[in-house]
C-alpha positions in Angstrom: -5.2 1.6 -3.4 -1.5 2.2 -4.1 0.7 -0.8 -3.2 4.5 -0.4 -3.0 6.3 -3.7 -3.7 10.0 -4.7 -3.6 12.1 -7.8 -3.4 15.6 -9.0 -3.2 17.0 -11.8 -5.5 15.2 -14.5 -3.5 11.8 -13.0 -4.2 12.2 -12.0 -7.9 10.1 -14.8 -9.5 7.3 -14.6 -7.0 7.2 -10.8 -7.2 6.8 -11.0 -11.0 3.8 -13.3 -10.5 2.2 -11.1 -7.8 2.7 -7.9 -9.8 1.0 -9.5 -12.8 -1.9 -10.4 -10.5 -2.2 -6.9 -9.1 -1.9 -5.0 -12.3 -5.0 -6.7 -13.7 -7.1 -5.3 -10.9 -9.3 -2.2 -11.0 -8.5 0.3 -8.3 -4.9 -1.0 -7.7 -1.8 1.0 -8.6 1.5 -0.8 -8.2 4.8 1.0 -7.3 7.5 -1.5 -8.1 10.8 -0.7 -6.4 12.6 -3.7 -7.8 14.5 -5.9 -8.3 13.9 -7.4 -11.7 16.8 -10.0 -11.9 18.5 -12.7 -9.8 21.7 -10.8 -9.0 22.4 -10.7 -5.2 21.3 -7.4 -3.6 21.0 -6.1 0.0 17.4 -6.6 1.1 17.4 -3.8 3.7 17.7 -1.1 1.0 14.6 -2.4 -0.7 12.6 -2.7 2.5 13.5 0.9 3.2 12.1 2.1 -0.1 8.7 0.5 0.6 8.6 1.7 4.2 9.4 5.2 3.0 6.6 5.1 0.5 4.1 4.1 3.2 5.4 6.6 5.7 5.2 9.5 3.2 1.7 8.5 2.2 2.8 7.7 -1.4 1.5 4.2 -0.9 -1.2 2.8 1.4 0.2 -0.7 1.7 3.3 -2.6 0.8 4.5 -6.1 -0.1 8.0 -7.3 0.4 9.6 -10.5 -0.7 12.9 -12.2 -0.1 14.0 -15.9 0.1 12.3 -16.7 3.4 10.6 -13.4 4.2 12.5 -13.2 7.5 15.1 -10.6 6.5 12.5 -8.3 4.9 10.2 -8.5 7.8 13.0 -7.7 10.3 14.2 -4.8 8.2 10.8 -3.3 7.6 9.7 -3.5 11.3 12.6 -1.2 12.3 10.7 1.7 10.9 8.1 3.6 13.0 4.5 3.1 11.9 5.4 0.0 9.9 3.6 -3.3 10.8 5.1 -5.9 8.5 3.7 -9.4 8.8 5.4 -12.5 7.4 2.5 -14.7 6.4 2.6 -18.4 5.5 -1.1 -19.0 5.0 -4.5 -17.3 4.6 -5.2 -17.5 8.4 -2.1 -15.5 9.3 -2.8 -13.1 6.5 -6.4 -12.5 7.8 -5.4 -12.1 11.4 -2.5 -9.8 10.5 -5.0 -7.4 9.1 -8.0 -7.9 11.5 -6.0 -7.8 14.7 -2.7 -6.1 13.8 -3.6 -3.7 10.9 -0.5 -5.0 9.1 0.4 -2.4 6.4 3.1 -4.6 4.8 2.7 -8.2 3.7 6.0 -10.2 3.6 6.4 -13.4 1.7 9.2 -15.9 1.2 9.9 -16.5 -2.5 11.7 -19.7 -1.8 9.2 -21.2 0.6 5.8 -20.0 -0.8 4.3 -21.3 -4.1 2.6 -19.0 -6.5 -1.0 -20.2 -5.9 -0.6 -20.0 -2.1 1.0 -16.6 -2.3 -1.8 -15.3 -4.5 -4.4 -16.6 -2.0 -2.5 -15.0 0.9 -2.2 -11.7 -0.9 -5.9 -11.7 -1.8 -6.9 -12.4 1.8 -4.6 -9.8 3.1 -5.8 -7.1 0.6 -9.5 -7.8 1.3 -9.5 -8.1 5.1 -10.3 -4.9 7.0 -8.8 -3.9 10.4 -11.3 -4.6 13.2 -10.2 -1.8 15.4 -11.8 -2.0 18.9 -9.4 -3.5 21.4 -6.9 -4.1 18.7 -6.5 -0.3 18.0 -5.4 0.3 21.5 -2.7 -2.4 21.1 -1.5 -0.9 17.9 -1.3 2.5 19.5 0.9 0.9 22.3 3.4 -0.1 19.6 3.7 3.3 18.1 5.4 5.1 21.0 
């Protein structure tokens, strides 16, 4: 699975940790679109890069991080075919995949600790989409 990941300055530290977790896994390739430092940047530009990677088929899923996760989720969900889910726990991560087929996980680097973020990411990566009645609802969004 190819995972595109990006962050703004508010998500730098948490992204470093998550990329380290992902790079040690068999079958996962990480496309890191930045940023690597704490200099203030405009988050929409980084959300756009991850969304473009998903929409082109270069990546299968994405992860976006900013301070709260709010800005990145709003920016990403402007793109057709993108279903970005801001998750705060394993329950929301699981349901975002089972019911909403979320293709981007969004986390807040200033509000989510590393252990919780790793658990959320693991749940999100391992949970399949249930389809059924949920597929119809997803199709209604992609008009």
